VOBA-1610 file (N, C-alpha, C; in pm, whole numbers, padded with zeros to 5 digits, always signed):
BEGIN
Met+02840+23654-06874Met+02951+23737-06828Met+02921+23796-06691Gln+03025+23831-06619Gln+03011+23893-06488Gln+02987+24043-06508Asn+02860+24079-06534Asn+02832+24220-06562Asn+02694+24264-06513Arg+02632+24186-06427Arg+02503+24224-06370Arg+02525+24279-06230Val+02446+24379-06190Val+02466+24447-06062Val+02344+24427-05973Asp+02368+24394-05845Asp+02258+24378-05750Asp+02240+24507-05669Pro+02140+24515-05582Pro+02115+24638-05507Pro+02227+24677-05411Phe+02316+24583-05378Phe+02432+24615-05295Phe+02546+24676-05378Gly+02529+24677-05511Gly+02635+24727-05598Gly+02734+24621-05639Glu+02711+24495-05598Glu+02801+24386-05633Glu+02778+24343-05778Ile+02887+24309-05846Ile+02882+24268-05985Ile+02891+24115-05990Phe+02795+24052-06057Phe+02790+23906-06057Phe+02747+23855-06194Glu+02747+23724-06208Glu+02714+23660-06335Glu+02577+23595-06327Thr+02495+23617-06429Thr+02363+23555-06436Thr+02317+23553-06581Lys+02227+23461-06612Lys+02170+23456-06747Lys+02056+23556-06764Ala+02005+23606-06651Ala+01894+23703-06657Ala+01942+23834-06719Arg+01856+23896-06795Arg+01890+24021-06864Arg+01838+24140-06785Gly+01888+24259-06817Gly+01847+24380-06748Gly+01786+24482-06843Leu+01721+24583-06785Leu+01654+24687-06864Leu+01738+24813-06882Trp+01847+24824-06804Trp+01935+24941-06811Trp+02080+24895-06814Met+02164+24979-06876Met+02308+24955-06877Met+02374+25056-06784Gly+02488+25019-06725Gly+02558+25110-06637Gly+02705+25120-06670Asn+02771+25217-06608Asn+02912+25244-06636Asn+02978+25298-06510Arg+03092+25238-06472Arg+03177+25288-06364Arg+03320+25303-06411Gly+03341+25300-06544Gly+03475+25300-06599Gly+03517+25160-06638Asn+03644+25143-06669Asn+03697+25013-06713Asn+03727+24927-06591Leu+03653+24817-06577Leu+03666+24729-06460Leu+03720+24591-06494His+03734+24560-06623His+03769+24424-06663His+03908+24418-06727Asn+03964+24297-06727Asn+04093+24276-06793Asn+04074+24222-06934Lys+04182+24181-06997Lys+04175+24135-07136Lys+04095+24006-07151Glu+04082+23932-07042Glu+04004+23806-07045Glu+03857+23829-07013Gly+03818+23955-06990Gly+03679+23985-06959Gly+03642+23957-06814Lys+03740+23951-06726Lys+03715+23928-06584Lys+03716+24061-06508Ile+03623+24076-06414Ile+03618+24197-06332Ile+03736+24197-06236Val+03815+24305-06237Val+03934+24313-06153Val+03928+24429-06054Arg+03825+24516-06066Arg+03808+24625-05971Arg+03659+24659-05964Ala+03617+24722-05854Ala+03475+24754-05837Ala+03434+24882-05909Phe+03527+24973-05927Phe+03499+25098-05999Phe+03631+25165-06034Lys+03624+25256-06131Lys+03740+25336-06168Lys+03705+25483-06167Ser+03578+25514-06154Ser+03531+25652-06155Ser+03426+25669-06047Lys+03415+25789-05991Lys+03310+25817-05894Lys+03177+25846-05962Ala+03181+25865-06092Ala+03058+25887-06170Ala+03001+25752-06211Trp+02915+25697-06126Trp+02848+25570-06157Trp+02716+25607-06224Ile+02703+25574-06351Ile+02586+25620-06426Ile+02501+25503-06476Thr+02377+25536-06511Thr+02282+25440-06567Thr+02241+25490-06705Cys+02253+25403-06804Cys+02232+25441-06944Cys+02119+25359-07009Lys+02072+25410-07122Lys+01978+25334-07204Lys+02049+25215-07267Leu+01974+25110-07296Leu+02031+24997-07367Leu+02060+25031-07513Glu+01982+25124-07568Glu+02001+25164-07708Glu+02006+25316-07715Phe+02102+25368-07793Phe+02116+25513-07806Phe+02185+25546-07938Asn+02112+25618-08024Asn+02165+25668-08152Asn+02225+25557-08239Gly+02172+25437-08227Gly+02217+25327-08313Gly+02358+25278-08285Arg+02413+25314-08172Arg+02549+25272-08140Arg+02554+25123-08111Lys+02662+25060-08155Lys+02683+24917-08132Lys+02814+24899-08055Arg+02811+24812-07954Arg+02930+24787-07874Arg+02953+24637-07860His+03079+24598-07854His+03114+24461-07819His+03138+24459-07669Ile+03058+24379-07596Ile+03063+24379-07451Ile+03202+24343-07400Met+03251+24423-07305Met+03382+24405-07240Met+03498+24406-07340Thr+03496+24503-07428Thr+03610+24524-07517Thr+03731+24565-07434Pro+03847+24503-07452Pro+03965+24540-07374Pro+03998+24689-07388Gly+04023+24753-07275Gly+04061+24894-07276Gly+03947+24993-07275Phe+03821+24945-07283Phe+03704+25033-07282Phe+03623+25010-07155Tyr+03526+25099-07132Tyr+03451+25086-07008Tyr+03370+24956-07006Thr+03343+24910-06886Thr+03272+24783-06865Thr+03122+24808-06865Glu+03050+24740-06952Glu+02905+24752-06958Glu+02843+24670-06845Leu+02769+24737-06758Leu+02701+24672-06647Leu+02551+24677-06672Phe+02475+24587-06609Phe+02332+24581-06637Phe+02251+24567-06508Phe+02130+24625-06509Phe+02044+24631-06392Phe+01904+24580-06425Leu+01841+24517-06326Leu+01703+24472-06342Leu+01612+24590-06375Asp+01624+24699-06300Asp+01544+24820-06324Asp+01618+24940-06266Glu+01559+25059-06280Glu+01628+25179-06235Glu+01637+25186-06083Ala+01536+25136-06012Ala+01541+25137-05867Ala+01660+25056-05816Thr+01689+24944-05881Thr+01806+24864-05847Thr+01934+24942-05870Ala+01942+25011-05983Ala+02060+25091-06015Ala+02083+25200-05910Phe+01976+25267-05869Phe+01990+25370-05766Phe+02037+25310-05634Ala+01983+25194-05596Ala+02025+25130-05472Ala+02174+25099-05475Ala+02223+25058-05591Ala+02365+25026-05606Ala+02452+25151-05602Gly+02391+25269-05626Gly+02465+25394-05621Gly+02486+25461-05754His+02409+25422-05856His+02419+25484-05988His+02314+25594-06003Arg+02337+25683-06102Arg+02240+25790-06133Arg+02233+25806-06286Pro+02131+25877-06338Pro+02112+25885-06483Pro+02230+25951-06556Cys+02256+25900-06676Cys+02361+25952-06764Cys+02320+26086-06825Phe+02416+26176-06836Phe+02391+26309-06894Phe+02371+26302-07045Glu+02439+26207-07112Glu+02434+26204-07258Glu+02310+26134-07312Cys+02289+26008-07275Cys+02181+25931-07337Cys+02048+25946-07263Arg+02051+26004-07141Arg+01929+26020-07063Arg+01918+26165-07011Arg+01936+26258-07101Arg+01944+26399-07061Arg+01822+26445-06981Glu+01702+26409-07023Glu+01582+26452-06953Glu+01577+26392-06811Asp+01606+26262-06800Asp+01608+26199-06668Asp+01719+26258-06581Tyr+01834+26284-06642Tyr+01945+26345-06569Tyr+01904+26480-06512Asn+01840+26563-06594Asn+01798+26696-06547Asn+01694+26685-06436Arg+01600+26590-06450Arg+01500+26572-06346Arg+01564+26524-06216Phe+01660+26432-06229Phe+01725+26380-06110Phe+01807+26487-06040Lys+01885+26562-06117Lys+01968+26665-06054Lys+01880+26769-05985Ser+01772+26809-06052Ser+01681+26907-05992Ser+01621+26855-05862Ala+01577+26728-05862Ala+01518+26668-05742Ala+01624+26650-05634Trp+01745+26613-05674Trp+01852+26596-05576Trp+01882+26728-05506Leu+01891+26835-05583Leu+01917+26967-05525Leu+01805+27009-05431Lys+01681+26986-05473Lys+01566+27022-05390Lys+01561+26939-05262Gly+01596+26812-05273Gly+01587+26722-05158Gly+01704+26730-05062Asn+01812+26795-05104Asn+01932+26802-05021Asn+01981+26946-05004Pro+01897+27034-04948Pro+01932+27175-04937Pro+02049+27203-04844Arg+02081+27109-04755Arg+02188+27136-04657Arg+02324+27155-04722Tyr+02340+27106-04847Tyr+02468+27124-04916Tyr+02479+27262-04981Lys+02367+27334-04990Lys+02365+27469-05048Lys+02417+27471-05192Phe+02391+27361-05266Phe+02425+27355-05407Phe+02319+27428-05488Thr+02353+27466-05610Thr+02260+27530-05702Thr+02262+27453-05834Asp+02176+27497-05929Asp+02174+27428-06058Asp+02304+27445-06135Lys+02390+27538-06090Lys+02520+27557-06153Lys+02627+27469-06091Thr+02593+27398-05984Thr+02689+27308-05919Thr+02722+27192-06012Ser+02849+27160-06023Ser+02892+27050-06108Ser+02837+26917-06057Ile+02800+26830-06150Ile+02751+26697-06112Ile+02860+26618-06040Gln+02987+26654-06063Gln+03097+26585-05994Gln+03086+26603-05843Glu+03038+26719-05798Glu+03024+26741-05654Glu+02914+26652-05596Ile+02807+26634-05673Ile+02701+26543-05630Ile+02750+26399-05632Asp+02826+26363-05736Asp+02883+26228-05744Asp+02974+26199-05625Asp+03049+26298-05580Asp+03137+26279-05465Asp+03057+26242-05340Ile+02942+26309-05322Ile+02858+26280-05206Ile+02797+26142-05217Ile+02741+26109-05334Ile+02682+25976-05351Ile+02788+25867-05333His+02909+25895-05378His+03016+25796-05364His+03045+25768-05218Arg+03049+25871-05135Arg+03073+25852-04991Arg+02958+25777-04926Glu+02837+25794-04981Glu+02720+25728-04924Glu+02711+25581-04964Arg+02763+25545-05080Arg+02739+25408-05128Arg+02843+25308-05079Ile+02969+25349-05059Ile+03071+25255-05013Ile+03159+25321-04908Asn+03216+25238-04818Asn+03305+25291-04715Asn+03451+25282-04760Arg+03542+25317-04672Arg+03684+25320-04708Arg+03739+25183-04742Asn+03672+25080-04695Asn+03715+24943-04725Asn+03649+24887-04851Gly+03574+24971-04920Gly+03508+24928-05043Gly+03382+24849-05021Leu+03330+24850-04898Leu+03209+24774-04866Leu+03086+24864-04874Lys+02971+24803-04899Lys+02846+24878-04912Lys+02811+24951-04783Asn+02783+25079-04794Asn+02730+25155-04682Asn+02579+25136-04674Thr+02529+25115-04555Thr+02385+25116-04532Thr+02355+25223-04428His+02229+25258-04414His+02190+25353-04311His+02050+25317-04264Thr+02011+25373-04152Thr+01883+25341-04091Thr+01784+25455-04111Glu+01661+25420-04148Glu+01556+25519-04170Glu+01428+25473-04099Asn+01348+25567-04056Asn+01215+25535-04006Asn+01130+25481-04119Asn+01057+25375-04094Asn+00974+25315-04198Asn+00875+25415-04257Thr+00820+25501-04173Thr+00720+25596-04222Thr+00779+25700-04317Asp+00913+25714-04316Asp+00978+25816-04398Asp+01029+25764-04532Leu+01018+25632-04554Leu+01078+25575-04676Leu+00986+25594-04797Pro+01039+25646-04907Pro+00959+25663-05030Pro+00960+25537-05116Asp+00867+25530-05210Asp+00867+25422-05308Asp+01000+25421-05383Gly+01048+25301-05413Gly+01174+25288-05483Gly+01291+25262-05392Ser+01268+25271-05260Ser+01374+25243-05162Ser+01404+25093-05160Phe+01529+25059-05131Phe+01567+24921-05109Phe+01611+24904-04965Ile+01563+24797-04903Ile+01604+24765-04766Ile+01656+24623-04761Thr+01730+24592-04656Thr+01774+24456-04631Thr+01716+24410-04499Glu+01666+24288-04497Glu+01596+24235-04381Glu+01612+24084-04379Asn+01668+24030-04269Asn+01687+23885-04255Asn+01762+23824-04373Asn+01869+23893-04415Asn+01956+23847-04524Asn+01885+23844-04659His+01773+23916-04672His+01706+23929-04800His+01700+24077-04839Thr+01681+24100-04967Thr+01677+24237-05019Thr+01540+24265-05076Tyr+01481+24376-05035Tyr+01344+24408-05075Tyr+01334+24549-05133Leu+01244+24561-05230Leu+01203+24690-05284Leu+01075+24734-05215Leu+01068+24861-05179Leu+00946+24917-05121Leu+00865+24987-05229Phe+00738+24948-05240Phe+00648+25013-05338Phe+00506+25006-05286Lys+00444+25122-05271Lys+00306+25133-05223Lys+00286+25055-05093Arg+00380+25074-05001Arg+00377+25017-04866Arg+00377+24864-04865His+00431+24806-04970His+00456+24663-04976His+00604+24640-05006Leu+00655+24526-04961Leu+00792+24487-04989Leu+00793+24375-05092Tyr+00883+24390-05191Tyr+00896+24292-05298Tyr+01037+24234-05294Leu+01045+24101-05284Leu+01175+24034-05276Leu+01248+24045-05410Trp+01371+24096-05405Trp+01452+24113-05526Trp+01524+23984-05562Thr+01521+23947-05690Thr+01603+23840-05744Thr+01659+23888-05877Pro+01765+23826-05930Pro+01819+23870-06059Pro+01718+23868-06173Ser+01619+23777-06163Ser+01520+23764-06270Ser+01396+23849-06250Gly+01385+23915-06134Gly+01267+23998-06108Gly+01223+23985-05963Tyr+01114+24051-05931Tyr+01062+24048-05795Tyr+00965+23931-05780Thr+00968+23868-05664Thr+00883+23751-05644Thr+00784+23774-05532Gln+00824+23745-05409Gln+00731+23752-05297Gln+00692+23896-05265Cys+00570+23911-05217Cys+00519+24043-05179Cys+00460+24033-05039Lys+00492+24129-04955Lys+00435+24131-04820Lys+00414+24274-04774Arg+00329+24293-04679Arg+00301+24425-04625Arg+00425+24480-04554Phe+00446+24611-04569Phe+00558+24677-04502Phe+00511+24730-04368Lys+00588+24702-04264Lys+00551+24747-04131Lys+00557+24899-04123Ala+00450+24959-04075Ala+00447+25105-04063Ala+00538+25153-03951Ala+00546+25075-03844Ala+00628+25115-03730Ala+00770+25063-03744Gly+00861+25125-03669Gly+00997+25076-03664Gly+01091+25142-03763Lys+01209+25084-03775Lys+01314+25134-03864Lys+01362+25023-03955Ser+01427+25062-04065Ser+01479+24965-04160Ser+01622+24999-04197Thr+01697+24895-04234Thr+01832+24912-04287Thr+01821+24934-04438Val+01867+25049-04484Val+01842+25094-04621Val+01969+25086-04706Leu+01954+25039-04829Leu+02065+25031-04924Leu+02076+25154-05013Thr+01965+25211-05052Thr+01965+25328-05141Thr+02034+25445-05070Pro+02132+25509-05133Pro+02202+25621-05068Pro+02106+25728-05016Ala+02142+25787-04901Ala+02052+25880-04833Ala+02014+26000-04919Ser+02108+26058-04991Ser+02076+26176-05072Ser+01988+26140-05190Val+01999+26015-05239Val+01913+25969-05348Val+01770+25951-05296Leu+01755+25899-05175Leu+01623+25890-05114Leu+01559+26029-05106Asn+01640+26128-05070Asn+01588+26265-05063Asn+01541+26315-05200Ala+01610+26272-05305Ala+01566+26308-05441Ala+01433+26241-05473Phe+01414+26117-05428Phe+01284+26051-05446Phe+01175+26129-05373Arg+01204+26168-05250Arg+01106+26244-05171Arg+01073+26378-05237Ala+01172+26432-05310Ala+01153+26562-05374Ala+01087+26553-05510Gly+01055+26429-05553Gly+00977+26417-05676Gly+01031+26328-05786Tyr+01155+26276-05773Tyr+01204+26187-05878Tyr+01147+26047-05855Thr+01082+25991-05958Thr+01022+25858-05948Thr+01105+25759-06029Pro+01173+25665-05963Pro+01254+25568-06037Pro+01167+25465-06109Gln+01217+25417-06223Gln+01147+25311-06295Gln+01161+25181-06216Ile+01048+25110-06201Ile+01044+24983-06127Ile+00978+24878-06215Asp+01040+24761-06225Asp+00987+24654-06310Asp+00916+24549-06224Leu+00785+24562-06214Leu+00705+24466-06139Leu+00621+24378-06232Thr+00668+24359-06353Thr+00591+24285-06454Thr+00565+24141-06414Gly+00655+24082-06333Gly+00638+23942-06298Gly+00548+23918-06179Ile+00500+24025-06115Ile+00418+24011-05995Ile+00271+24002-06033
//
């Protein structure tokens, strides 16, 4: 099914499975085809299993189940932890987001919808295309995604790992000097810098 998400936030079809499920609202029609990129500004990342709940994938009229290789991929696409099934991760993320983005003058009483509005503006433009931004290489935290020469890479411990639907493959040293084109939303990067560590699946390396 067309329900896997890449670091650009694009939804595509693959036989490879993911470690997290996501939700942007109802995106599919009665035939199970994706007809819109999102229906809600709350793009969330959920556990694959929660309280024994069972779902039929792409049930007509219900939200579309999306899947990610790992949490770092989900963040790059513009998703954040779910309040219901990932309460502890949600609280850690919100706390780190607030700490890392003081210019908004938000507090712990600020609604998550206000944070979602900011992340939404950071992840896509008015034409529905992926927003990217430029960062100094020395300032990028682990878990960042960059694009370079038409390839997509994860940054971890100053190395770049080539992203594929089935996992990370090639590994190369990350240049200390210069700038990079970044996929992960800017405020999410600030949350990483403030202490939130995204889950990364490097089992195949």
